[in-house]
C-alpha positions in Angstrom: -4.2 -13.8 -3.8 -3.8 -18.1 -3.4 -0.4 -19.4 -2.1 0.7 -20.2 -5.9 -1.2 -17.9 -7.1 0.0 -16.3 -10.8 1.1 -13.4 -11.2 -1.2 -10.9 -12.0 -0.7 -9.0 -15.4 -0.7 -5.0 -14.2 -3.1 -4.4 -11.3 -6.2 -4.1 -13.2 -6.5 -7.7 -14.0 -5.4 -7.6 -10.0 -8.6 -5.6 -8.7 -10.8 -7.1 -11.5 -10.4 -10.8 -9.7 -11.4 -9.6 -6.4 -14.9 -9.5 -4.7 -16.3 -6.3 -5.1 -16.2 -4.5 -2.3 -12.4 -5.2 -1.7 -12.3 -4.1 -5.3 -14.1 -0.5 -4.5 -12.4 -0.5 -1.2 -8.8 -1.0 -2.9 -9.6 1.4 -5.4 -10.3 3.7 -3.4 -7.3 3.3 -1.6 -5.1 2.8 -5.1 -6.5 6.6 -5.9 -5.8 8.1 -2.4 -1.8 7.0 -3.1 -2.2 8.3 -6.9 -3.1 12.0 -5.4 -0.7 11.4 -2.6 1.8 10.9 -5.0 1.7 11.6 -8.5 4.8 10.8 -9.8 4.9 7.5 -9.1 4.8 4.8 -10.7 2.6 1.6 -10.4 3.0 -2.1 -11.1 3.0 -6.0 -9.1 5.9 -6.8 -7.0 5.5 -9.7 -4.8 2.2 -10.8 -6.7 0.3 -7.2 -5.4 0.0 -3.7 -6.4 2.7 -2.4 -5.5 3.8 2.4 -6.1 7.5 2.7 -6.9 9.2 6.2 -6.5 12.3 6.6 -7.9 13.4 3.4 -8.5 11.8 2.6 -5.5 9.0 1.0 -3.8 7.1 3.5 -2.0 4.1 1.2 -0.6 2.2 -1.9 -1.4 -1.5 -2.9 -0.8 -3.4 -6.1 -1.1 -5.9 -8.4 -0.9 -6.6 -11.5 2.0 -9.6 -13.9 2.3 -10.9 -11.7 5.5 -8.9 -8.7 5.3 -6.7 -6.3 3.3 -3.5 -5.5 4.2 -1.3 -2.1 3.3 2.5 -1.9 3.0 4.3 1.0 4.1 8.1 -0.7 2.8 9.7 1.1 6.1 10.0 0.4 9.8 10.5 4.4 10.4 7.2 5.2 8.8 5.1 2.7 11.1 7.5 3.2 14.4 7.4 7.3 13.3 3.3 6.9 13.4 3.3 4.2 16.3 0.1 4.9 17.8 -1.7 6.7 14.7 -0.7 2.7 13.2 -2.0 1.0 16.6 -5.3 -0.5 15.2 -4.5 -1.7 11.6 -1.3 -3.0 13.1 -0.7 -6.7 11.6 3.3 -7.1 12.3 5.8 -5.8 11.1 5.5 -4.5 8.5 2.1 -4.7 7.5 -1.0 -3.0 8.4 -4.1 -5.5 8.2 -8.0 -3.4 7.3 -11.5 -4.9 6.0 -13.6 -3.3 3.7 -15.8 -1.8 6.9 -12.8 -1.1 8.5 -10.4 1.0 5.7 -7.2 3.2 6.7 -9.0 6.8 6.7 -7.1 8.6 3.7 -5.9 11.0 5.7 -3.3 8.8 6.6 -2.3 6.5 4.1 -1.7 10.4 3.0 0.9 11.1 6.0 2.4 7.6 5.3 3.1 8.5 1.6 4.1 11.4 1.8 6.7 10.2 5.0 7.9 8.4 2.4 8.6 9.7 -0.2 10.3 12.1 1.9 12.0 9.0 3.3 12.9 8.1 -0.4 14.1 11.9 -1.5 16.4 11.4 1.7 17.3 8.6 0.0 18.6 9.7 -3.0 20.2 12.9 -2.5 22.2 10.2 -0.2 23.5 9.0 -3.2 
């Protein structure tokens, strides 16, 4: 999304505004996240699609001019899966991929599973 652009009304509007290849790639990512976290809620946060669980961000994802990004929203998850995430690592908290080389669904599911466990553990500590 371009800097300064108006935030989309919802995830469907965000995806509808993308070029077809990015839209298809992010729709697949969205479906994978939904399957791994069926009780999570969707919305827009920081002008990006996000999934939340127990009121906390589970993951974010977004499209940019020449790539897409996936944000696990957890340094601990990034560290735990470090070697597996290495090909996609693009800085603190960011996984970068292209429509030709998306993050494998099994890895997305693993990230979501770890994030869900992290959120659950935090809820129990409260």
